[in-house]
C-alpha positions as CSV (number, residue, x, y, z in Angstrom):
1,M,-3.8,51.1,24.2
2,N,-5.9,48.6,26.3
3,T,-3.1,46.8,28.3
4,K,-5.7,44.3,29.7
5,R,-6.9,43.2,26.4
6,L,-3.4,43.0,25.1
7,S,-2.5,40.8,28.0
8,R,-5.5,38.5,27.5
9,H,-4.6,38.3,23.8
10,N,-0.9,37.2,24.6
11,I,-2.2,34.7,27.1
12,L,-4.5,33.3,24.6
13,R,-1.9,33.1,21.9
14,T,0.5,31.4,24.2
15,F,-2.1,28.9,25.2
16,L,-2.9,28.2,21.5
17,V,0.7,27.8,20.6
18,A,1.2,25.4,23.5
19,V,-1.9,23.3,22.5
20,L,-0.8,23.1,18.9
21,A,2.7,22.0,20.0
22,V,1.1,19.1,21.9
23,W,-1.2,18.2,19.1
24,L,1.5,18.2,16.4
25,Q,4.0,16.3,18.5
26,P,3.0,12.8,17.3
27,T,3.2,13.8,13.7
28,L,6.8,15.1,13.9
29,S,8.2,11.5,14.3
30,Q,7.4,10.8,10.6
31,T,6.9,13.7,8.0
32,L,6.8,14.0,4.3
33,V,10.1,15.2,2.9
34,R,9.2,15.2,-0.7
35,A,7.0,13.4,-3.1
36,N,9.0,12.8,-6.5
37,R,7.1,12.9,-9.9
38,Q,6.1,9.6,-11.4
39,V,8.1,8.1,-14.1
40,H,7.8,5.1,-16.6
41,F,10.3,3.2,-18.6
42,K,8.5,1.8,-21.6
43,D,11.7,0.7,-23.4
44,S,13.2,-1.4,-20.4
45,V,10.1,-2.6,-18.5
46,P,7.6,-5.0,-20.3
47,A,4.0,-3.8,-20.2
48,G,2.3,-5.6,-17.3
49,N,-0.3,-5.6,-14.5
50,Y,2.0,-4.7,-11.7
51,S,0.1,-5.1,-8.4
52,G,2.9,-5.5,-5.8
53,I,6.6,-4.9,-5.2
54,A,9.1,-6.4,-2.7
55,H,12.8,-5.8,-2.2
56,L,15.0,-8.7,-2.8
57,Y,18.6,-7.6,-2.6
58,D,20.9,-4.6,-3.6
59,N,18.9,-2.8,-6.4
60,V,16.9,-5.7,-7.3
61,Y,13.2,-6.0,-6.7
62,A,10.3,-8.4,-7.4
63,L,7.0,-7.2,-9.1
64,A,3.8,-9.1,-8.7
65,D,1.7,-9.3,-11.9
66,D,-1.8,-10.2,-11.3
67,K,-2.6,-11.3,-14.8
68,A,0.7,-13.3,-15.4
69,P,-0.1,-17.0,-16.7
70,Y,1.7,-18.4,-13.5
71,D,2.2,-17.2,-10.1
72,G,5.6,-15.7,-9.4
73,Y,7.3,-12.4,-10.1
74,R,9.1,-10.1,-12.6
75,K,12.6,-9.3,-11.4
76,V,13.6,-5.8,-12.1
77,E,16.6,-3.5,-11.2
78,I,15.6,-0.1,-9.8
79,V,18.2,2.6,-9.5
80,V,17.4,5.5,-7.2
81,D,19.2,8.8,-6.8
82,S,20.8,8.7,-3.4
83,I,20.4,12.5,-2.9
84,N,16.8,13.3,-3.8
85,G,15.2,9.9,-4.1
86,E,14.1,10.0,-7.8
87,I,14.0,6.9,-9.8
88,K,16.8,7.0,-12.4
89,S,16.2,3.8,-14.2
90,V,14.1,0.5,-14.1
91,A,15.4,-2.5,-16.1
92,D,13.8,-5.9,-16.5
93,R,15.7,-9.1,-15.4
94,G,13.1,-11.7,-16.6
95,Y,10.0,-13.4,-15.0
96,V,10.3,-16.0,-12.3
97,A,7.4,-18.6,-12.7
98,S,6.0,-21.2,-10.3
99,N,3.9,-24.1,-11.3
100,V,0.9,-22.6,-9.8
101,K,-1.5,-21.1,-12.4
102,N,-2.7,-17.4,-12.2
103,R,-4.6,-16.7,-9.0
104,D,-4.9,-12.9,-9.4
105,T,-1.7,-12.3,-7.3
106,E,-2.0,-8.7,-5.7
107,G,0.8,-8.6,-3.1
108,I,4.2,-9.9,-2.7
109,V,6.9,-10.0,0.2
110,Y,10.4,-11.4,0.4
111,V,11.5,-12.8,3.8
112,K,15.3,-12.4,3.9
113,K,16.0,-14.4,7.0
114,S,14.4,-17.6,5.3
115,G,15.1,-16.8,1.7
116,T,11.4,-17.4,0.9
117,L,8.8,-15.3,-1.0
118,M,5.2,-15.1,-0.3
119,T,2.4,-13.9,-2.6
120,I,-1.4,-13.3,-1.8
121,G,-4.1,-14.2,-4.3
122,E,-7.4,-12.4,-4.7
123,A,-9.0,-15.2,-6.5
124,D,-8.3,-17.8,-3.8
125,S,-7.9,-15.7,-0.7
126,K,-4.6,-17.6,0.0
127,I,-1.1,-16.7,0.9
128,I,1.5,-19.2,-0.7
129,C,5.2,-19.2,0.5
130,Y,7.6,-20.3,-2.1
131,S,11.3,-21.0,-2.3
132,D,13.0,-17.9,-3.7
133,D,13.1,-19.4,-7.2
134,C,9.3,-20.2,-6.9
135,Q,9.9,-23.9,-7.9
136,N,8.8,-25.3,-4.4
137,I,5.9,-24.5,-2.1
138,V,7.2,-24.3,1.5
139,K,3.7,-23.6,3.1
140,E,0.4,-22.0,2.3
141,L,-2.4,-20.3,4.4
142,Q,-6.1,-20.2,3.5
143,L,-7.6,-16.9,4.7
144,E,-11.1,-15.9,5.3
145,K,-12.7,-15.6,1.9
146,G,-13.1,-12.0,0.5
147,T,-15.6,-10.5,-1.9
148,G,-14.8,-10.9,-5.6
149,N,-12.6,-8.2,-7.1
150,S,-12.4,-6.4,-3.7
151,S,-10.8,-9.3,-1.8
152,Y,-7.2,-9.6,-0.7
153,E,-5.0,-6.8,-2.1
154,S,-2.4,-6.3,0.3
155,L,0.6,-8.2,1.9
156,C,3.7,-7.0,3.9
157,H,6.3,-8.3,6.2
158,D,8.3,-6.7,9.1
159,E,11.8,-8.0,9.2
160,E,12.3,-6.9,12.6
161,S,9.4,-8.5,14.4
162,G,8.8,-11.3,11.7
163,V,5.2,-10.4,11.4
164,I,3.2,-10.6,8.3
165,Y,0.2,-8.4,7.7
166,A,-2.6,-8.8,5.1
167,C,-5.8,-7.2,4.4
168,T,-8.7,-7.0,1.8
169,E,-9.5,-4.0,-0.5
170,A,-13.0,-3.8,0.9
171,P,-14.5,-5.1,4.0
172,L,-14.8,-8.9,4.6
173,P,-18.4,-10.0,4.7
174,A,-18.4,-10.5,8.3
175,D,-16.9,-7.0,9.0
176,D,-19.1,-5.0,6.6
177,D,-21.4,-2.3,8.1
178,A,-23.6,0.6,6.9
179,N,-20.5,2.7,6.0
180,H,-18.8,-0.2,4.0
181,N,-15.4,1.1,4.9
182,K,-14.1,-1.1,7.9
183,I,-11.1,-3.1,6.8
184,R,-9.5,-5.9,8.9
185,I,-5.7,-5.9,9.0
186,Q,-4.7,-9.3,9.9
187,A,-1.3,-10.3,11.5
188,F,0.5,-13.7,11.4
189,D,3.9,-15.0,12.5
190,L,6.1,-16.7,10.0
191,N,4.5,-20.1,10.8
192,F,1.1,-18.7,9.7
193,N,-0.2,-18.5,13.2
194,K,-2.7,-15.7,13.7
195,I,-1.5,-13.2,16.3
196,G,-3.8,-10.3,15.9
197,N,-6.4,-8.2,14.1
198,W,-6.7,-4.4,13.8
199,M,-9.7,-2.5,12.4
200,Y,-9.0,0.3,9.8
201,R,-11.6,2.7,8.4
202,T,-11.1,4.2,5.0
203,D,-12.1,7.7,4.2
204,K,-15.4,8.5,2.4
205,P,-15.1,8.2,-1.3
206,A,-15.1,11.1,-3.6
207,G,-16.7,9.6,-6.7
208,K,-19.9,7.5,-7.1
209,K,-19.6,4.0,-8.2
210,D,-23.0,3.7,-10.0
211,K,-22.0,6.5,-12.4
212,A,-18.5,4.9,-13.3
213,G,-17.6,2.4,-16.0
214,V,-14.8,1.1,-14.0
215,Y,-14.3,1.9,-10.1
216,A,-12.2,0.6,-7.4
217,F,-12.0,2.0,-3.8
218,G,-10.3,0.8,-0.6
219,V,-6.9,-0.3,0.7
220,S,-4.5,-1.2,-2.2
221,E,-1.4,-1.7,-0.2
222,L,0.3,-2.1,3.2
223,M,3.9,-1.5,3.9
224,A,5.8,-2.3,7.3
225,Y,7.7,0.8,8.4
226,D,9.1,-0.7,11.6
227,S,8.0,-3.3,14.2
228,H,4.8,-1.3,15.3
229,T,4.2,1.1,12.3
230,L,2.2,0.4,9.1
231,L,1.8,2.6,6.1
232,V,-1.5,2.1,4.4
233,L,-2.3,3.2,0.9
234,E,-5.9,4.2,0.3
235,R,-6.7,4.2,-3.4
236,E,-9.9,5.3,-5.3
237,A,-9.9,4.9,-9.1
238,Y,-12.8,6.4,-11.2
239,V,-13.1,5.7,-14.8
240,P,-16.3,7.0,-16.5
241,K,-17.8,5.1,-19.4
242,K,-16.2,7.3,-22.0
243,K,-12.8,7.0,-20.4
244,I,-12.0,10.8,-20.7
245,G,-12.1,12.3,-17.3
246,A,-10.7,9.4,-15.4
247,W,-8.9,10.0,-12.1
248,T,-7.4,8.3,-9.1
249,I,-6.9,9.7,-5.7
250,C,-4.2,8.2,-3.4
251,K,-3.7,8.7,0.2
252,L,-0.8,7.4,2.3
253,Y,-1.5,7.0,6.0
254,K,0.6,6.2,8.9
255,V,-0.8,3.8,11.5
256,D,0.9,3.1,14.9
257,L,-0.5,-0.2,15.9
258,S,1.0,0.1,19.4
259,Q,-1.3,2.9,20.1
260,S,-4.4,1.0,18.7
261,G,-6.6,-1.7,19.9
262,N,-5.5,-5.2,18.9
263,V,-8.7,-7.3,18.9
264,G,-6.7,-10.5,19.4
265,R,-7.8,-13.7,17.5
266,A,-11.5,-12.7,17.1
267,E,-12.5,-13.9,13.6
268,K,-15.6,-11.7,13.1
269,A,-16.4,-8.1,14.0
270,A,-19.4,-9.2,15.9
271,D,-17.3,-11.2,18.3
272,V,-15.9,-8.0,20.2
273,S,-16.4,-4.3,20.4
274,I,-13.8,-3.4,18.0
275,P,-12.1,0.1,18.0
276,T,-10.5,1.4,14.8
277,V,-6.9,2.4,14.5
278,R,-5.9,6.0,14.5
279,K,-4.2,7.2,11.3
280,Q,-2.2,10.1,10.2
281,L,-2.0,11.4,6.6
282,L,1.5,11.6,5.2
283,H,0.6,12.5,1.6
284,R,-2.2,12.7,-1.0
285,W,-2.1,13.0,-4.6
286,K,-4.3,12.8,-7.6
287,T,-3.7,11.7,-11.3
288,K,-6.0,12.3,-14.2
289,M,-6.8,11.1,-17.8
290,N,-8.1,14.0,-19.9
291,L,-7.3,16.1,-22.9
292,T,-4.5,18.1,-21.1
293,R,-3.1,15.4,-18.7
294,Q,-2.5,11.8,-19.1
295,N,-0.7,10.7,-16.0
296,F,-3.6,8.4,-14.7
297,A,-1.9,5.9,-12.3
298,N,-3.6,3.1,-10.3
299,Y,-1.1,2.6,-7.6
300,E,-1.2,-0.9,-6.1
301,G,2.4,-1.8,-5.0
302,M,4.6,-0.4,-2.3
303,C,7.8,-1.2,-0.6
304,M,10.7,0.3,1.2
305,G,13.6,1.4,-1.0
306,P,17.2,2.3,0.0
307,R,18.1,4.9,2.5
308,L,19.1,8.4,1.1
309,S,22.5,9.9,2.0
310,D,20.9,11.9,4.7
311,G,19.2,8.9,6.3
312,S,15.7,9.6,4.9
313,A,13.5,6.6,4.0
314,I,12.3,5.9,0.5
315,I,9.0,4.5,-0.4
316,I,8.8,3.0,-3.9
317,L,5.3,2.6,-5.5
318,V,4.3,1.0,-8.8
319,A,0.9,1.3,-10.6
320,D,-1.1,-1.3,-12.5
321,S,-1.5,-0.1,-16.0
322,Q,-3.7,-3.1,-17.1
323,N,-1.0,-4.1,-19.6
324,Q,-0.8,-0.4,-20.8
325,S,-4.4,-0.5,-21.7
326,H,-5.5,1.1,-25.0
327,G,-1.9,2.2,-25.5
328,I,-2.5,5.1,-23.1
329,L,-1.8,4.0,-19.7
330,R,1.8,3.5,-18.4
331,D,3.6,1.3,-15.8
332,W,4.3,4.3,-13.6
333,F,6.8,4.2,-10.8
334,K,7.0,6.8,-8.0
335,T,8.9,7.5,-4.9
336,I,8.0,9.3,-1.6
337,V,10.6,10.4,0.8
338,V,9.9,10.4,4.5
339,R,12.0,11.1,7.7
Protein backbone atom coordinates (compact mmCIF):
# COMPACT_ATOMS: atom_id res chain seq x y z
CA MET A 1 0.00 0.00 0.00
CA ASN A 2 1.28 3.46 -0.88
CA THR A 3 0.90 5.32 2.42
CA LYS A 4 1.97 8.62 0.87
CA ARG A 5 -0.82 8.37 -1.74
CA LEU A 6 -3.35 7.40 0.95
CA SER A 7 -2.28 10.34 3.09
CA ARG A 8 -2.71 12.73 0.16
CA HIS A 9 -6.13 11.22 -0.54
CA ASN A 10 -7.22 11.78 3.06
CA ILE A 11 -5.96 15.36 3.00
CA LEU A 12 -7.82 16.03 -0.26
CA ARG A 13 -11.00 14.45 1.08
CA THR A 14 -10.80 16.49 4.29
CA PHE A 15 -10.27 19.65 2.26
CA LEU A 16 -13.27 18.95 0.00
CA VAL A 17 -15.52 18.20 2.98
CA ALA A 18 -14.48 21.49 4.58
CA VAL A 19 -15.14 23.42 1.38
CA LEU A 20 -18.56 21.82 0.95
CA ALA A 21 -19.45 22.58 4.55
CA VAL A 22 -18.69 26.27 4.04
CA TRP A 23 -20.46 26.34 0.67
CA LEU A 24 -23.60 24.70 2.04
CA GLN A 25 -23.74 26.72 5.24
CA PRO A 26 -25.92 29.56 3.86
CA THR A 27 -28.47 27.07 2.50
CA LEU A 28 -29.00 25.33 5.83
CA SER A 29 -30.83 28.32 7.26
CA GLN A 30 -33.82 27.60 5.04
CA THR A 31 -34.46 24.20 3.49
CA LEU A 32 -37.31 22.39 1.83
CA VAL A 33 -39.03 19.91 4.14
CA ARG A 34 -41.67 18.67 1.74
CA ALA A 35 -43.67 19.72 -1.29
CA ASN A 36 -47.22 18.42 -0.91
CA ARG A 37 -49.32 17.31 -3.85
CA GLN A 38 -51.58 19.86 -5.47
CA VAL A 39 -55.32 19.58 -4.83
CA HIS A 40 -58.50 21.22 -6.10
CA PHE A 41 -61.97 21.68 -4.63
CA LYS A 42 -64.37 22.01 -7.54
CA ASP A 43 -67.49 21.58 -5.40
CA SER A 44 -66.61 24.26 -2.84
CA VAL A 45 -64.57 26.87 -4.78
CA PRO A 46 -66.14 28.71 -7.76
CA ALA A 47 -64.19 28.60 -11.02
CA GLY A 48 -61.97 31.64 -11.21
CA ASN A 49 -58.84 33.35 -12.43
CA TYR A 50 -56.98 33.30 -9.13
CA SER A 51 -53.83 35.34 -9.44
CA GLY A 52 -52.96 36.17 -5.84
CA ILE A 53 -53.57 35.13 -2.24
CA ALA A 54 -53.25 36.87 1.14
CA HIS A 55 -53.88 35.76 4.71
CA LEU A 56 -56.64 37.72 6.46
CA TYR A 57 -57.20 36.06 9.86
CA ASP A 58 -57.48 32.58 11.38
CA ASN A 59 -58.07 30.17 8.45
CA VAL A 60 -59.50 32.87 6.18
CA TYR A 61 -57.69 34.09 3.06
CA ALA A 62 -58.31 36.53 0.20
CA LEU A 63 -57.95 35.42 -3.42
CA ALA A 64 -57.38 37.96 -6.17
CA ASP A 65 -59.27 37.24 -9.39
CA ASP A 66 -57.81 39.03 -12.40
CA LYS A 67 -61.01 38.78 -14.44
CA ALA A 68 -63.61 39.63 -11.80
CA PRO A 69 -65.95 42.47 -12.89
CA TYR A 70 -64.78 44.65 -10.00
CA ASP A 71 -61.54 44.90 -8.05
CA GLY A 72 -61.67 43.14 -4.69
CA TYR A 73 -61.22 39.59 -3.48
CA ARG A 74 -62.86 36.23 -2.99
CA LYS A 75 -62.86 35.24 0.66
CA VAL A 76 -62.10 31.55 1.27
CA GLU A 77 -61.49 29.37 4.30
CA ILE A 78 -58.48 27.07 3.94
CA VAL A 79 -57.94 24.25 6.44
CA VAL A 80 -54.40 22.83 6.59
CA ASP A 81 -53.25 19.67 8.34
CA SER A 82 -51.12 20.80 11.29
CA ILE A 83 -48.77 17.81 11.01
CA ASN A 84 -47.88 17.47 7.32
CA GLY A 85 -49.13 20.77 5.90
CA GLU A 86 -51.49 19.25 3.34
CA ILE A 87 -54.60 21.24 2.45
CA LYS A 88 -57.68 19.43 3.76
CA SER A 89 -60.37 21.78 2.46
CA VAL A 90 -61.03 25.11 0.77
CA ALA A 91 -64.48 26.68 1.09
CA ASP A 92 -65.90 29.82 -0.53
CA ARG A 93 -67.07 32.66 1.74
CA GLY A 94 -68.20 35.08 -0.98
CA TYR A 95 -66.75 37.88 -3.11
CA VAL A 96 -65.93 41.29 -1.61
CA ALA A 97 -66.15 43.89 -4.39
CA SER A 98 -65.02 47.51 -4.62
CA ASN A 99 -66.45 50.18 -6.89
CA VAL A 100 -63.36 50.04 -9.11
CA LYS A 101 -63.90 48.15 -12.35
CA ASN A 102 -61.62 45.30 -13.36
CA ARG A 103 -57.99 46.32 -13.85
CA ASP A 104 -56.43 42.86 -14.17
CA THR A 105 -55.60 42.46 -10.48
CA GLU A 106 -52.58 40.17 -10.14
CA GLY A 107 -51.45 40.55 -6.52
CA ILE A 108 -53.04 41.15 -3.13
CA VAL A 109 -51.84 41.80 0.43
CA TYR A 110 -53.56 42.47 3.76
CA VAL A 111 -51.87 44.89 6.17
CA LYS A 112 -52.99 43.70 9.59
CA LYS A 113 -51.69 46.70 11.55
CA SER A 114 -53.93 49.12 9.64
CA GLY A 115 -56.67 46.71 8.58
CA THR A 116 -56.23 47.72 4.96
CA LEU A 117 -56.04 45.68 1.79
CA MET A 118 -53.89 46.40 -1.25
CA THR A 119 -54.16 45.13 -4.82
CA ILE A 120 -51.86 45.65 -7.78
CA GLY A 121 -53.24 45.98 -11.31
CA GLU A 122 -51.48 44.80 -14.44
CA ALA A 123 -53.64 46.94 -16.71
CA ASP A 124 -53.01 50.26 -14.93
CA SER A 125 -49.64 49.61 -13.19
CA LYS A 126 -51.14 50.88 -9.95
CA ILE A 127 -51.34 49.80 -6.29
CA ILE A 128 -54.66 50.69 -4.65
CA CYS A 129 -55.08 50.55 -0.86
CA TYR A 130 -58.65 49.89 0.32
CA SER A 131 -60.44 49.60 3.60
CA ASP A 132 -60.82 45.90 4.43
CA ASP A 133 -64.36 45.83 2.99
CA CYS A 134 -63.08 47.49 -0.23
CA GLN A 135 -65.70 50.24 0.01
CA ASN A 136 -63.23 53.08 0.46
CA ILE A 137 -59.93 53.91 -1.26
CA VAL A 138 -57.37 54.95 1.36
CA LYS A 139 -54.57 55.82 -1.08
CA GLU A 140 -53.09 54.74 -4.37
CA LEU A 141 -49.70 54.64 -6.04
CA GLN A 142 -48.98 54.98 -9.75
CA LEU A 143 -45.98 52.82 -10.66
CA GLU A 144 -43.72 53.01 -13.67
CA LYS A 145 -45.66 51.56 -16.59
CA GLY A 146 -45.00 47.92 -17.43
CA THR A 147 -45.35 46.19 -20.77
CA GLY A 148 -48.78 44.78 -21.67
CA ASN A 149 -49.51 41.34 -20.25
CA SER A 150 -46.01 41.16 -18.75
CA SER A 151 -46.54 44.09 -16.40
CA TYR A 152 -47.04 44.01 -12.60
CA GLU A 153 -47.72 40.49 -11.43
CA SER A 154 -46.42 40.44 -7.84
CA LEU A 155 -47.16 42.22 -4.57
CA CYS A 156 -46.22 41.30 -1.00
CA HIS A 157 -45.84 42.90 2.43
CA ASP A 158 -43.54 42.21 5.36
CA GLU A 159 -45.44 42.73 8.63
CA GLU A 160 -42.27 43.12 10.71
CA SER A 161 -40.64 45.92 8.73
CA GLY A 162 -43.78 47.34 7.10
CA VAL A 163 -42.15 47.20 3.67
CA ILE A 164 -44.20 46.58 0.52
CA TYR A 165 -42.52 44.84 -2.43
CA ALA A 166 -43.71 44.78 -6.04
CA CYS A 167 -42.34 43.68 -9.38
CA THR A 168 -43.31 43.01 -12.97
CA GLU A 169 -43.40 39.63 -14.69
CA ALA A 170 -40.97 40.74 -17.42
CA PRO A 171 -38.44 43.60 -17.41
CA LEU A 172 -39.63 47.18 -17.29
CA PRO A 173 -38.81 49.00 -20.56
CA ALA A 174 -36.00 50.97 -18.88
CA ASP A 175 -34.44 47.80 -17.43
CA ASP A 176 -34.60 45.54 -20.47
CA ASP A 177 -31.31 44.22 -21.83
CA ALA A 178 -30.15 41.69 -24.40
CA ASN A 179 -31.09 38.77 -22.15
CA HIS A 180 -34.60 40.11 -21.41
CA ASN A 181 -34.54 38.68 -17.88
CA LYS A 182 -33.69 41.52 -15.48
CA ILE A 183 -36.59 42.22 -13.10
CA ARG A 184 -36.70 45.23 -10.77
CA ILE A 185 -38.01 44.47 -7.27
CA GLN A 186 -39.32 47.77 -5.90
CA ALA A 187 -39.75 48.53 -2.20
CA PHE A 188 -42.07 51.09 -0.55
CA ASP A 189 -43.06 52.02 2.97
CA LEU A 190 -46.70 52.03 4.05
CA ASN A 191 -47.05 55.65 2.93
CA PHE A 192 -45.98 54.58 -0.58
CA ASN A 193 -42.61 56.30 -0.38
CA LYS A 194 -40.01 54.42 -2.41
CA ILE A 195 -37.22 53.10 -0.20
CA GLY A 196 -35.25 50.90 -2.56
CA ASN A 197 -34.80 48.71 -5.63
CA TRP A 198 -33.15 45.36 -6.19
CA MET A 199 -32.40 43.74 -9.54
CA TYR A 200 -33.30 40.07 -10.01
CA ARG A 201 -32.34 37.89 -12.99
CA THR A 202 -34.60 35.04 -14.00
CA ASP A 203 -33.23 31.77 -15.36
CA LYS A 204 -33.12 31.10 -19.07
CA PRO A 205 -36.46 29.82 -20.40
CA ALA A 206 -36.84 26.17 -21.38
CA GLY A 207 -39.38 26.73 -24.16
CA LYS A 208 -39.56 28.93 -27.24
CA LYS A 209 -42.22 31.64 -27.28
CA ASP A 210 -42.51 31.74 -31.08
CA LYS A 211 -43.57 28.09 -31.20
CA ALA A 212 -46.29 28.39 -28.54
CA GLY A 213 -49.95 29.17 -28.81
CA VAL A 214 -49.91 30.69 -25.33
CA TYR A 215 -46.69 31.50 -23.47
CA ALA A 216 -45.80 33.22 -20.19
CA PHE A 217 -42.40 33.56 -18.58
CA GLY A 218 -41.02 35.53 -15.65
CA VAL A 219 -41.74 36.27 -12.00
CA SER A 220 -45.33 35.42 -11.10
CA GLU A 221 -45.24 36.16 -7.35
CA LEU A 222 -43.23 37.47 -4.41
CA MET A 223 -43.59 36.55 -0.74
CA ALA A 224 -41.93 38.21 2.25
CA TYR A 225 -40.50 35.50 4.48
CA ASP A 226 -38.99 37.86 7.08
CA SER A 227 -37.62 41.41 7.32
CA HIS A 228 -34.86 40.81 4.75
CA THR A 229 -35.79 37.61 2.92
CA LEU A 230 -38.07 37.28 -0.10
CA LEU A 231 -39.28 34.13 -1.82
CA VAL A 232 -39.52 34.59 -5.58
CA LEU A 233 -41.67 32.36 -7.78
CA GLU A 234 -40.43 32.02 -11.35
CA ARG A 235 -43.00 30.52 -13.68
CA GLU A 236 -42.81 29.43 -17.32
CA ALA A 237 -46.04 28.29 -18.97
CA TYR A 238 -45.94 26.78 -22.45
CA VAL A 239 -49.15 25.87 -24.29
CA PRO A 240 -48.79 24.60 -27.88
CA LYS A 241 -51.42 25.57 -30.43
CA LYS A 242 -53.03 22.13 -30.18
CA LYS A 243 -53.06 22.36 -26.34
CA ILE A 244 -51.93 18.76 -25.79
CA GLY A 245 -48.35 18.77 -24.57
CA ALA A 246 -48.72 21.94 -22.48
CA TRP A 247 -46.50 22.32 -19.42
CA THR A 248 -45.49 24.68 -16.68
CA ILE A 249 -42.18 24.87 -14.83
CA CYS A 250 -42.16 26.59 -11.45
CA LYS A 251 -39.06 27.46 -9.43
CA LEU A 252 -39.13 28.84 -5.91
CA TYR A 253 -36.08 30.90 -4.99
CA LYS A 254 -34.94 32.45 -1.72
CA VAL A 255 -33.40 35.93 -1.96
CA ASP A 256 -31.58 37.53 0.98
CA LEU A 257 -31.83 41.27 0.36
CA SER A 258 -29.39 42.09 3.16
CA GLN A 259 -26.67 40.34 1.17
CA SER A 260 -27.56 42.04 -2.10
CA GLY A 261 -27.10 45.51 -3.52
CA ASN A 262 -29.92 47.95 -2.90
CA VAL A 263 -29.66 50.42 -5.76
CA GLY A 264 -31.47 53.08 -3.76
CA ARG A 265 -34.03 55.31 -5.42
CA ALA A 266 -32.64 55.05 -8.94
CA GLU A 267 -35.55 54.92 -11.34
CA LYS A 268 -33.73 53.44 -14.33
CA ALA A 269 -31.18 50.71 -14.70
CA ALA A 270 -29.00 53.07 -16.72
CA ASP A 271 -28.67 55.42 -13.74
CA VAL A 272 -26.32 53.15 -11.80
CA SER A 273 -24.21 50.04 -12.18
CA ILE A 274 -26.73 47.59 -10.79
CA PRO A 275 -25.72 44.24 -9.31
CA THR A 276 -28.32 41.48 -9.35
CA VAL A 277 -29.40 39.68 -6.18
CA ARG A 278 -28.08 36.24 -5.28
CA LYS A 279 -30.72 33.55 -5.21
CA GLN A 280 -30.99 30.06 -3.74
CA LEU A 281 -33.28 27.42 -5.26
CA LEU A 282 -35.63 25.88 -2.69
CA HIS A 283 -37.87 23.83 -4.98
CA ARG A 284 -38.61 23.15 -8.65
CA TRP A 285 -41.66 21.35 -10.04
CA LYS A 286 -43.33 20.74 -13.38
CA THR A 287 -46.96 20.17 -14.35
CA LYS A 288 -48.26 18.84 -17.66
CA MET A 289 -51.26 18.46 -19.91
CA ASN A 290 -51.05 15.34 -22.08
CA LEU A 291 -52.90 12.08 -22.64
CA THR A 292 -51.72 10.54 -19.36
CA ARG A 293 -51.35 13.56 -17.06
CA GLN A 294 -53.71 16.49 -16.62
CA ASN A 295 -52.21 18.41 -13.72
CA PHE A 296 -51.28 21.58 -15.65
CA ALA A 297 -51.19 24.41 -13.11
CA ASN A 298 -50.20 28.02 -13.73
CA TYR A 299 -49.21 29.16 -10.23
CA GLU A 300 -49.56 32.91 -9.72
CA GLY A 301 -50.45 33.39 -6.03
CA MET A 302 -48.37 32.69 -2.92
CA CYS A 303 -48.57 33.60 0.77
CA MET A 304 -47.54 32.35 4.21
CA GLY A 305 -49.87 29.86 5.85
CA PRO A 306 -50.08 28.66 9.47
CA ARG A 307 -47.09 27.19 11.29
CA LEU A 308 -47.04 23.41 11.65
CA SER A 309 -46.89 21.73 15.04
CA ASP A 310 -43.11 21.32 14.66
CA GLY A 311 -42.63 25.03 13.89
CA SER A 312 -42.11 24.60 10.14
CA ALA A 313 -43.47 27.31 7.85
CA ILE A 314 -46.12 26.62 5.20
CA ILE A 315 -46.28 28.38 1.86
CA ILE A 316 -49.72 28.26 0.22
CA LEU A 317 -49.90 28.58 -3.57
CA VAL A 318 -52.85 28.99 -5.90
CA ALA A 319 -53.02 28.53 -9.68
CA ASP A 320 -54.90 30.52 -12.32
CA SER A 321 -57.14 28.10 -14.24
CA GLN A 322 -58.53 30.76 -16.60
CA ASN A 323 -61.98 30.02 -15.19
CA GLN A 324 -61.32 26.27 -15.48
CA SER A 325 -60.63 26.69 -19.19
CA HIS A 326 -62.20 24.17 -21.58
CA GLY A 327 -63.53 22.23 -18.58
CA ILE A 328 -60.06 20.69 -18.18
CA LEU A 329 -58.00 23.08 -16.08
CA ARG A 330 -58.49 23.22 -12.32
CA ASP A 331 -58.13 25.83 -9.59
CA TRP A 332 -55.20 24.04 -7.98
CA PHE A 333 -53.89 24.73 -4.49
CA LYS A 334 -50.55 23.52 -3.20
CA THR A 335 -48.44 23.76 -0.04
CA ILE A 336 -44.68 23.75 0.38
CA VAL A 337 -43.14 23.25 3.82
CA VAL A 338 -39.83 24.93 4.68
CA ARG A 339 -37.78 25.14 7.84
